[in-house]
Biotite code that builds the C-alpha atoms (Angstrom):
import biotite.structure as struc

atoms = struc.array([
    struc.Atom([-16.762, 93.029, 92.212], chain_id="A", res_id=1, res_name="MET", atom_name="CA", element="C"),
    struc.Atom([-16.437, 89.663, 92.084], chain_id="A", res_id=2, res_name="VAL", atom_name="CA", element="C"),
    struc.Atom([-19.834, 88.715, 91.349], chain_id="A", res_id=3, res_name="ALA", atom_name="CA", element="C"),
    struc.Atom([-19.460, 91.231, 88.373], chain_id="A", res_id=4, res_name="TRP", atom_name="CA", element="C"),
    struc.Atom([-16.236, 89.445, 86.943], chain_id="A", res_id=5, res_name="LEU", atom_name="CA", element="C"),
    struc.Atom([-17.828, 85.964, 87.168], chain_id="A", res_id=6, res_name="LYS", atom_name="CA", element="C"),
    struc.Atom([-20.182, 87.150, 84.355], chain_id="A", res_id=7, res_name="VAL", atom_name="CA", element="C"),
    struc.Atom([-17.945, 89.948, 82.579], chain_id="A", res_id=8, res_name="ALA", atom_name="CA", element="C"),
    struc.Atom([-14.875, 87.509, 82.228], chain_id="A", res_id=9, res_name="LEU", atom_name="CA", element="C"),
    struc.Atom([-16.674, 84.453, 80.221], chain_id="A", res_id=10, res_name="PRO", atom_name="CA", element="C"),
    struc.Atom([-18.653, 86.858, 78.068], chain_id="A", res_id=11, res_name="LEU", atom_name="CA", element="C"),
    struc.Atom([-15.157, 88.789, 77.013], chain_id="A", res_id=12, res_name="ALA", atom_name="CA", element="C"),
    struc.Atom([-13.639, 85.131, 76.489], chain_id="A", res_id=13, res_name="ALA", atom_name="CA", element="C"),
    struc.Atom([-16.715, 84.414, 74.356], chain_id="A", res_id=14, res_name="LEU", atom_name="CA", element="C"),
    struc.Atom([-16.407, 87.427, 72.249], chain_id="A", res_id=15, res_name="GLY", atom_name="CA", element="C"),
    struc.Atom([-12.492, 87.014, 71.658], chain_id="A", res_id=16, res_name="LEU", atom_name="CA", element="C"),
    struc.Atom([-13.389, 83.518, 70.298], chain_id="A", res_id=17, res_name="LEU", atom_name="CA", element="C"),
    struc.Atom([-16.283, 84.725, 68.217], chain_id="A", res_id=18, res_name="SER", atom_name="CA", element="C"),
    struc.Atom([-14.168, 87.024, 66.623], chain_id="A", res_id=19, res_name="THR", atom_name="CA", element="C"),
    struc.Atom([-11.301, 84.470, 65.827], chain_id="A", res_id=20, res_name="LEU", atom_name="CA", element="C"),
    struc.Atom([-13.958, 82.739, 63.505], chain_id="A", res_id=21, res_name="PHE", atom_name="CA", element="C"),
    struc.Atom([-15.691, 85.585, 62.272], chain_id="A", res_id=22, res_name="LEU", atom_name="CA", element="C"),
    struc.Atom([-12.501, 87.471, 61.087], chain_id="A", res_id=23, res_name="LEU", atom_name="CA", element="C"),
    struc.Atom([-10.388, 84.393, 59.529], chain_id="A", res_id=24, res_name="SER", atom_name="CA", element="C"),
    struc.Atom([-9.565, 84.171, 55.986], chain_id="A", res_id=25, res_name="ARG", atom_name="CA", element="C"),
    struc.Atom([-11.440, 82.027, 53.921], chain_id="A", res_id=26, res_name="VAL", atom_name="CA", element="C"),
    struc.Atom([-9.509, 79.266, 52.516], chain_id="A", res_id=27, res_name="ILE", atom_name="CA", element="C"),
    struc.Atom([-10.274, 78.041, 49.021], chain_id="A", res_id=28, res_name="ASP", atom_name="CA", element="C"),
    struc.Atom([-9.374, 74.192, 49.218], chain_id="A", res_id=29, res_name="PRO", atom_name="CA", element="C"),
    struc.Atom([-9.258, 74.034, 45.234], chain_id="A", res_id=30, res_name="THR", atom_name="CA", element="C"),
    struc.Atom([-6.278, 76.402, 45.073], chain_id="A", res_id=31, res_name="GLN", atom_name="CA", element="C"),
    struc.Atom([-2.904, 74.733, 44.078], chain_id="A", res_id=32, res_name="ALA", atom_name="CA", element="C"),
    struc.Atom([-0.494, 74.296, 46.797], chain_id="A", res_id=33, res_name="ILE", atom_name="CA", element="C"),
    struc.Atom([2.323, 76.657, 46.290], chain_id="A", res_id=34, res_name="PRO", atom_name="CA", element="C"),
    struc.Atom([5.602, 74.784, 44.595], chain_id="A", res_id=35, res_name="PHE", atom_name="CA", element="C"),
    struc.Atom([8.762, 76.266, 42.604], chain_id="A", res_id=36, res_name="ALA", atom_name="CA", element="C"),
    struc.Atom([8.271, 75.256, 38.886], chain_id="A", res_id=37, res_name="ASP", atom_name="CA", element="C"),
    struc.Atom([11.921, 73.939, 39.493], chain_id="A", res_id=38, res_name="THR", atom_name="CA", element="C"),
    struc.Atom([11.158, 71.504, 42.478], chain_id="A", res_id=39, res_name="GLU", atom_name="CA", element="C"),
    struc.Atom([8.327, 70.269, 40.943], chain_id="A", res_id=40, res_name="VAL", atom_name="CA", element="C"),
    struc.Atom([10.273, 69.146, 37.524], chain_id="A", res_id=41, res_name="GLN", atom_name="CA", element="C"),
    struc.Atom([12.725, 67.651, 40.039], chain_id="A", res_id=42, res_name="ASP", atom_name="CA", element="C"),
    struc.Atom([10.289, 65.587, 41.837], chain_id="A", res_id=43, res_name="ARG", atom_name="CA", element="C"),
    struc.Atom([9.042, 64.400, 38.446], chain_id="A", res_id=44, res_name="LEU", atom_name="CA", element="C"),
    struc.Atom([12.212, 63.550, 37.086], chain_id="A", res_id=45, res_name="LEU", atom_name="CA", element="C"),
    struc.Atom([13.785, 61.848, 39.747], chain_id="A", res_id=46, res_name="ASN", atom_name="CA", element="C"),
    struc.Atom([12.373, 59.327, 42.043], chain_id="A", res_id=47, res_name="GLN", atom_name="CA", element="C"),
    struc.Atom([13.167, 59.950, 45.641], chain_id="A", res_id=48, res_name="ARG", atom_name="CA", element="C"),
    struc.Atom([12.504, 57.760, 48.455], chain_id="A", res_id=49, res_name="VAL", atom_name="CA", element="C"),
    struc.Atom([12.819, 59.321, 52.038], chain_id="A", res_id=50, res_name="SER", atom_name="CA", element="C"),
    struc.Atom([14.686, 57.616, 55.275], chain_id="A", res_id=51, res_name="GLY", atom_name="CA", element="C"),
    struc.Atom([15.103, 54.389, 53.580], chain_id="A", res_id=52, res_name="PRO", atom_name="CA", element="C"),
    struc.Atom([16.436, 51.383, 55.334], chain_id="A", res_id=53, res_name="TYR", atom_name="CA", element="C"),
    struc.Atom([17.902, 48.334, 53.795], chain_id="A", res_id=54, res_name="TYR", atom_name="CA", element="C"),
    struc.Atom([19.147, 45.270, 55.384], chain_id="A", res_id=55, res_name="SER", atom_name="CA", element="C"),
    struc.Atom([20.380, 41.782, 53.983], chain_id="A", res_id=56, res_name="GLY", atom_name="CA", element="C"),
    struc.Atom([22.790, 39.440, 54.425], chain_id="A", res_id=57, res_name="THR", atom_name="CA", element="C"),
    struc.Atom([26.083, 38.595, 52.117], chain_id="A", res_id=58, res_name="THR", atom_name="CA", element="C"),
    struc.Atom([26.855, 35.333, 50.727], chain_id="A", res_id=59, res_name="ALA", atom_name="CA", element="C"),
    struc.Atom([29.402, 34.393, 53.703], chain_id="A", res_id=60, res_name="ASP", atom_name="CA", element="C"),
    struc.Atom([26.438, 35.327, 56.025], chain_id="A", res_id=61, res_name="GLY", atom_name="CA", element="C"),
    struc.Atom([27.484, 38.958, 57.436], chain_id="A", res_id=62, res_name="ASP", atom_name="CA", element="C"),
    struc.Atom([24.618, 41.058, 58.117], chain_id="A", res_id=63, res_name="GLN", atom_name="CA", element="C"),
    struc.Atom([24.207, 44.682, 56.732], chain_id="A", res_id=64, res_name="ILE", atom_name="CA", element="C"),
    struc.Atom([21.892, 47.351, 57.284], chain_id="A", res_id=65, res_name="ALA", atom_name="CA", element="C"),
    struc.Atom([21.789, 50.553, 55.302], chain_id="A", res_id=66, res_name="PHE", atom_name="CA", element="C"),
    struc.Atom([20.290, 53.661, 56.387], chain_id="A", res_id=67, res_name="VAL", atom_name="CA", element="C"),
    struc.Atom([20.207, 56.959, 54.394], chain_id="A", res_id=68, res_name="ALA", atom_name="CA", element="C"),
    struc.Atom([18.451, 60.640, 54.891], chain_id="A", res_id=69, res_name="ASP", atom_name="CA", element="C"),
    struc.Atom([17.128, 59.859, 51.097], chain_id="A", res_id=70, res_name="SER", atom_name="CA", element="C"),
    struc.Atom([17.824, 58.085, 48.008], chain_id="A", res_id=71, res_name="VAL", atom_name="CA", element="C"),
    struc.Atom([17.285, 59.466, 44.601], chain_id="A", res_id=72, res_name="VAL", atom_name="CA", element="C"),
    struc.Atom([17.284, 57.430, 41.205], chain_id="A", res_id=73, res_name="THR", atom_name="CA", element="C"),
    struc.Atom([18.576, 60.076, 38.611], chain_id="A", res_id=74, res_name="PRO", atom_name="CA", element="C"),
    struc.Atom([16.158, 60.621, 35.441], chain_id="A", res_id=75, res_name="ASN", atom_name="CA", element="C"),
    struc.Atom([13.959, 57.723, 36.788], chain_id="A", res_id=76, res_name="GLY", atom_name="CA", element="C"),
    struc.Atom([16.557, 55.148, 35.167], chain_id="A", res_id=77, res_name="PHE", atom_name="CA", element="C"),
    struc.Atom([17.753, 51.910, 36.551], chain_id="A", res_id=78, res_name="ALA", atom_name="CA", element="C"),
    struc.Atom([20.837, 51.599, 37.459], chain_id="A", res_id=79, res_name="GLY", atom_name="CA", element="C"),
    struc.Atom([22.985, 53.541, 40.333], chain_id="A", res_id=80, res_name="ALA", atom_name="CA", element="C"),
    struc.Atom([21.065, 55.589, 43.086], chain_id="A", res_id=81, res_name="SER", atom_name="CA", element="C"),
    struc.Atom([22.646, 58.642, 45.113], chain_id="A", res_id=82, res_name="ASP", atom_name="CA", element="C"),
    struc.Atom([22.136, 58.762, 48.805], chain_id="A", res_id=83, res_name="ALA", atom_name="CA", element="C"),
    struc.Atom([22.798, 61.285, 50.986], chain_id="A", res_id=84, res_name="ASP", atom_name="CA", element="C"),
    struc.Atom([23.963, 61.063, 55.006], chain_id="A", res_id=85, res_name="ASN", atom_name="CA", element="C"),
    struc.Atom([24.516, 57.477, 55.000], chain_id="A", res_id=86, res_name="VAL", atom_name="CA", element="C"),
    struc.Atom([25.336, 55.170, 57.701], chain_id="A", res_id=87, res_name="PHE", atom_name="CA", element="C"),
    struc.Atom([26.064, 51.226, 56.951], chain_id="A", res_id=88, res_name="VAL", atom_name="CA", element="C"),
    struc.Atom([26.106, 48.838, 60.029], chain_id="A", res_id=89, res_name="LYS", atom_name="CA", element="C"),
    struc.Atom([27.845, 45.333, 59.335], chain_id="A", res_id=90, res_name="ILE", atom_name="CA", element="C"),
    struc.Atom([27.512, 42.541, 61.984], chain_id="A", res_id=91, res_name="ASP", atom_name="CA", element="C"),
    struc.Atom([30.417, 40.000, 60.888], chain_id="A", res_id=92, res_name="LEU", atom_name="CA", element="C"),
    struc.Atom([29.719, 36.216, 61.129], chain_id="A", res_id=93, res_name="ILE", atom_name="CA", element="C"),
    struc.Atom([32.975, 35.806, 62.842], chain_id="A", res_id=94, res_name="GLY", atom_name="CA", element="C"),
    struc.Atom([32.197, 38.211, 65.490], chain_id="A", res_id=95, res_name="GLY", atom_name="CA", element="C"),
    struc.Atom([32.610, 42.019, 65.829], chain_id="A", res_id=96, res_name="GLY", atom_name="CA", element="C"),
    struc.Atom([30.764, 44.983, 64.167], chain_id="A", res_id=97, res_name="THR", atom_name="CA", element="C"),
    struc.Atom([31.846, 47.560, 61.399], chain_id="A", res_id=98, res_name="VAL", atom_name="CA", element="C"),
    struc.Atom([30.021, 50.961, 61.304], chain_id="A", res_id=99, res_name="ASN", atom_name="CA", element="C"),
    struc.Atom([30.630, 53.218, 57.891], chain_id="A", res_id=100, res_name="VAL", atom_name="CA", element="C"),
    struc.Atom([29.156, 56.962, 57.771], chain_id="A", res_id=101, res_name="THR", atom_name="CA", element="C"),
    struc.Atom([29.281, 59.265, 54.638], chain_id="A", res_id=102, res_name="SER", atom_name="CA", element="C"),
    struc.Atom([28.106, 62.377, 53.481], chain_id="A", res_id=103, res_name="GLN", atom_name="CA", element="C"),
    struc.Atom([26.718, 60.462, 50.270], chain_id="A", res_id=104, res_name="ALA", atom_name="CA", element="C"),
    struc.Atom([26.855, 57.131, 48.311], chain_id="A", res_id=105, res_name="ALA", atom_name="CA", element="C"),
    struc.Atom([26.377, 56.064, 45.026], chain_id="A", res_id=106, res_name="SER", atom_name="CA", element="C"),
    struc.Atom([24.716, 52.483, 45.177], chain_id="A", res_id=107, res_name="ILE", atom_name="CA", element="C"),
    struc.Atom([24.549, 50.083, 42.030], chain_id="A", res_id=108, res_name="ASP", atom_name="CA", element="C"),
    struc.Atom([23.016, 47.052, 42.963], chain_id="A", res_id=109, res_name="VAL", atom_name="CA", element="C"),
    struc.Atom([22.691, 45.406, 39.762], chain_id="A", res_id=110, res_name="ALA", atom_name="CA", element="C"),
    struc.Atom([26.598, 45.890, 39.275], chain_id="A", res_id=111, res_name="ASN", atom_name="CA", element="C"),
    struc.Atom([27.472, 44.924, 43.085], chain_id="A", res_id=112, res_name="ASP", atom_name="CA", element="C"),
    struc.Atom([29.370, 48.179, 43.811], chain_id="A", res_id=113, res_name="ILE", atom_name="CA", element="C"),
    struc.Atom([28.667, 51.146, 45.971], chain_id="A", res_id=114, res_name="SER", atom_name="CA", element="C"),
    struc.Atom([30.959, 54.495, 46.430], chain_id="A", res_id=115, res_name="ASP", atom_name="CA", element="C"),
    struc.Atom([30.623, 56.184, 49.703], chain_id="A", res_id=116, res_name="LEU", atom_name="CA", element="C"),
    struc.Atom([32.230, 59.672, 49.363], chain_id="A", res_id=117, res_name="ILE", atom_name="CA", element="C"),
    struc.Atom([33.088, 62.449, 51.334], chain_id="A", res_id=118, res_name="GLY", atom_name="CA", element="C"),
    struc.Atom([34.071, 62.488, 54.942], chain_id="A", res_id=119, res_name="ASN", atom_name="CA", element="C"),
    struc.Atom([33.979, 58.581, 55.190], chain_id="A", res_id=120, res_name="VAL", atom_name="CA", element="C"),
    struc.Atom([34.771, 56.951, 58.645], chain_id="A", res_id=121, res_name="VAL", atom_name="CA", element="C"),
    struc.Atom([34.722, 53.687, 59.363], chain_id="A", res_id=122, res_name="LEU", atom_name="CA", element="C"),
    struc.Atom([34.750, 52.439, 63.279], chain_id="A", res_id=123, res_name="LYS", atom_name="CA", element="C"),
    struc.Atom([35.140, 48.886, 63.900], chain_id="A", res_id=124, res_name="SER", atom_name="CA", element="C"),
    struc.Atom([34.359, 47.008, 67.245], chain_id="A", res_id=125, res_name="SER", atom_name="CA", element="C"),
    struc.Atom([38.442, 45.989, 67.606], chain_id="A", res_id=126, res_name="THR", atom_name="CA", element="C"),
    struc.Atom([39.092, 49.810, 67.984], chain_id="A", res_id=127, res_name="GLY", atom_name="CA", element="C"),
    struc.Atom([39.970, 50.987, 64.546], chain_id="A", res_id=128, res_name="TYR", atom_name="CA", element="C"),
    struc.Atom([38.650, 54.314, 63.287], chain_id="A", res_id=129, res_name="ILE", atom_name="CA", element="C"),
    struc.Atom([39.554, 54.836, 59.536], chain_id="A", res_id=130, res_name="VAL", atom_name="CA", element="C"),
    struc.Atom([38.810, 58.260, 57.665], chain_id="A", res_id=131, res_name="THR", atom_name="CA", element="C"),
    struc.Atom([38.965, 58.658, 53.950], chain_id="A", res_id=132, res_name="SER", atom_name="CA", element="C"),
    struc.Atom([37.193, 60.580, 51.280], chain_id="A", res_id=133, res_name="GLU", atom_name="CA", element="C"),
    struc.Atom([35.997, 57.573, 49.279], chain_id="A", res_id=134, res_name="LEU", atom_name="CA", element="C"),
    struc.Atom([35.455, 53.813, 49.845], chain_id="A", res_id=135, res_name="ILE", atom_name="CA", element="C"),
    struc.Atom([34.420, 51.387, 47.423], chain_id="A", res_id=136, res_name="THR", atom_name="CA", element="C"),
    struc.Atom([32.341, 48.425, 48.908], chain_id="A", res_id=137, res_name="ALA", atom_name="CA", element="C"),
    struc.Atom([30.625, 45.489, 47.111], chain_id="A", res_id=138, res_name="ARG", atom_name="CA", element="C"),
    struc.Atom([26.974, 44.691, 47.839], chain_id="A", res_id=139, res_name="VAL", atom_name="CA", element="C"),
    struc.Atom([26.751, 40.915, 47.931], chain_id="A", res_id=140, res_name="SER", atom_name="CA", element="C"),
    struc.Atom([30.038, 40.107, 50.334], chain_id="A", res_id=141, res_name="THR", atom_name="CA", element="C"),
    struc.Atom([32.137, 41.906, 52.770], chain_id="A", res_id=142, res_name="LEU", atom_name="CA", element="C"),
    struc.Atom([34.958, 43.410, 50.324], chain_id="A", res_id=143, res_name="ASP", atom_name="CA", element="C"),
    struc.Atom([35.392, 47.268, 51.207], chain_id="A", res_id=144, res_name="ILE", atom_name="CA", element="C"),
    struc.Atom([38.404, 49.218, 49.903], chain_id="A", res_id=145, res_name="ARG", atom_name="CA", element="C"),
    struc.Atom([39.686, 52.545, 50.085], chain_id="A", res_id=146, res_name="SER", atom_name="CA", element="C"),
    struc.Atom([41.638, 53.332, 46.733], chain_id="A", res_id=147, res_name="PRO", atom_name="CA", element="C"),
    struc.Atom([43.015, 56.639, 47.960], chain_id="A", res_id=148, res_name="GLY", atom_name="CA", element="C"),
    struc.Atom([44.778, 57.742, 51.168], chain_id="A", res_id=149, res_name="PRO", atom_name="CA", element="C"),
    struc.Atom([43.452, 56.742, 54.691], chain_id="A", res_id=150, res_name="VAL", atom_name="CA", element="C"),
    struc.Atom([44.279, 57.977, 58.299], chain_id="A", res_id=151, res_name="PHE", atom_name="CA", element="C"),
    struc.Atom([43.192, 55.839, 61.197], chain_id="A", res_id=152, res_name="ALA", atom_name="CA", element="C"),
    struc.Atom([43.484, 55.669, 64.730], chain_id="A", res_id=153, res_name="ASP", atom_name="CA", element="C"),
    struc.Atom([44.434, 52.300, 65.968], chain_id="A", res_id=154, res_name="THR", atom_name="CA", element="C"),
    struc.Atom([44.774, 50.336, 69.585], chain_id="A", res_id=155, res_name="PRO", atom_name="CA", element="C"),
    struc.Atom([48.367, 50.716, 69.112], chain_id="A", res_id=156, res_name="VAL", atom_name="CA", element="C"),
    struc.Atom([48.902, 54.164, 67.427], chain_id="A", res_id=157, res_name="GLY", atom_name="CA", element="C"),
    struc.Atom([48.057, 56.538, 64.661], chain_id="A", res_id=158, res_name="GLU", atom_name="CA", element="C"),
    struc.Atom([48.322, 55.284, 61.206], chain_id="A", res_id=159, res_name="LEU", atom_name="CA", element="C"),
    struc.Atom([48.500, 56.607, 57.451], chain_id="A", res_id=160, res_name="VAL", atom_name="CA", element="C"),
    struc.Atom([48.455, 54.519, 54.584], chain_id="A", res_id=161, res_name="ALA", atom_name="CA", element="C"),
    struc.Atom([48.126, 54.661, 50.790], chain_id="A", res_id=162, res_name="GLY", atom_name="CA", element="C"),
    struc.Atom([45.049, 52.115, 50.488], chain_id="A", res_id=163, res_name="ALA", atom_name="CA", element="C"),
    struc.Atom([42.932, 49.862, 52.716], chain_id="A", res_id=164, res_name="MET", atom_name="CA", element="C"),
    struc.Atom([40.972, 46.702, 52.270], chain_id="A", res_id=165, res_name="HIS", atom_name="CA", element="C"),
    struc.Atom([38.522, 44.963, 54.509], chain_id="A", res_id=166, res_name="LEU", atom_name="CA", element="C"),
    struc.Atom([37.665, 41.492, 53.328], chain_id="A", res_id=167, res_name="SER", atom_name="CA", element="C"),
    struc.Atom([37.292, 37.994, 54.483], chain_id="A", res_id=168, res_name="THR", atom_name="CA", element="C"),
    struc.Atom([39.910, 35.981, 52.491], chain_id="A", res_id=169, res_name="PRO", atom_name="CA", element="C"),
    struc.Atom([38.474, 32.644, 53.275], chain_id="A", res_id=170, res_name="VAL", atom_name="CA", element="C"),
    struc.Atom([34.671, 31.738, 53.622], chain_id="A", res_id=171, res_name="PRO", atom_name="CA", element="C"),
    struc.Atom([34.054, 31.730, 57.457], chain_id="A", res_id=172, res_name="SER", atom_name="CA", element="C"),
    struc.Atom([37.222, 33.218, 58.607], chain_id="A", res_id=173, res_name="ALA", atom_name="CA", element="C"),
    struc.Atom([37.521, 36.137, 60.727], chain_id="A", res_id=174, res_name="PRO", atom_name="CA", element="C"),
    struc.Atom([37.432, 39.698, 58.644], chain_id="A", res_id=175, res_name="ALA", atom_name="CA", element="C"),
    struc.Atom([41.078, 41.090, 57.881], chain_id="A", res_id=176, res_name="GLN", atom_name="CA", element="C"),
    struc.Atom([41.776, 44.809, 57.673], chain_id="A", res_id=177, res_name="LEU", atom_name="CA", element="C"),
    struc.Atom([44.842, 45.255, 55.676], chain_id="A", res_id=178, res_name="VAL", atom_name="CA", element="C"),
    struc.Atom([46.672, 48.513, 55.071], chain_id="A", res_id=179, res_name="PHE", atom_name="CA", element="C"),
    struc.Atom([48.916, 49.160, 51.809], chain_id="A", res_id=180, res_name="THR", atom_name="CA", element="C"),
    struc.Atom([51.053, 51.390, 49.697], chain_id="A", res_id=181, res_name="ASN", atom_name="CA", element="C"),
    struc.Atom([53.405, 53.062, 51.972], chain_id="A", res_id=182, res_name="GLY", atom_name="CA", element="C"),
    struc.Atom([52.212, 52.689, 55.538], chain_id="A", res_id=183, res_name="VAL", atom_name="CA", element="C"),
    struc.Atom([53.271, 54.933, 58.527], chain_id="A", res_id=184, res_name="LYS", atom_name="CA", element="C"),
    struc.Atom([52.538, 53.900, 62.090], chain_id="A", res_id=185, res_name="LEU", atom_name="CA", element="C"),
    struc.Atom([53.100, 56.141, 64.879], chain_id="A", res_id=186, res_name="ILE", atom_name="CA", element="C"),
    struc.Atom([53.174, 53.793, 67.782], chain_id="A", res_id=187, res_name="TYR", atom_name="CA", element="C"),
    struc.Atom([51.484, 55.140, 70.910], chain_id="A", res_id=188, res_name="LEU", atom_name="CA", element="C"),
    struc.Atom([52.474, 52.883, 73.993], chain_id="A", res_id=189, res_name="PRO", atom_name="CA", element="C"),
    struc.Atom([49.327, 52.627, 76.268], chain_id="A", res_id=190, res_name="LYS", atom_name="CA", element="C"),
    struc.Atom([50.386, 54.046, 79.732], chain_id="A", res_id=191, res_name="GLN", atom_name="CA", element="C"),
    struc.Atom([50.575, 51.476, 82.653], chain_id="A", res_id=192, res_name="VAL", atom_name="CA", element="C"),
    struc.Atom([48.223, 52.531, 85.473], chain_id="A", res_id=193, res_name="LYS", atom_name="CA", element="C"),
    struc.Atom([49.817, 51.989, 88.732], chain_id="A", res_id=194, res_name="GLU", atom_name="CA", element="C"),
])
C-alpha cells in the first residue's frame, strides 16, 4: 500500500498542477484596467501626492515636520493645497515639542498660512492638550492661533477659552501659550501621595 501511495500521490499532485495551467483564463495585456470615469477625471484634474512628508526650519530656528495621508492641489492650480489626516511636529528651539493632529488642512505656502480643520488636537511636552475645530498657523515662524473656542487639559486643571495663541514673542525666547476671550479654569490640585 505504501509503495502504491509513493507513486499515486505525486502523480495526483502533477495532475492537479497541470489542470491549474490548462484551465486558467487567458489574460489580454492590451485590455484597459477598469476605472470609473469619475475617478479618471478626478485624477486628471487634481494633482495628488500620497504620503507626503515635509520638514523645515522657521526663521527663529524651530524645526517643523509635516506628514499627511495625501495632499491634493485642486484643479491643478498653484496656491492652496488640501491635505487629509495631518500630523505636525514642532521641535522648539527653546526646548520642548508641540504635536498637532487634524482631520484636514488647507496649506498655502505662498501666502505663509495654513488652516488645520476638524478635530484639531495640540499636545505640548509641558502637559497641555488643547482641542479645537480650527487652528490657523503660519508656515515660516511659530505663530499658531485658534480664533474659536478651545478646550484644554492642563497640568493644573481643565480650561475653556474663546481663543488661543502659541508664539515666540521675542526671537530666541521660550514659546508662550496664551488663552484669551473669556478663560475659565477648573483647578484640579494634584493629590499628594503619602
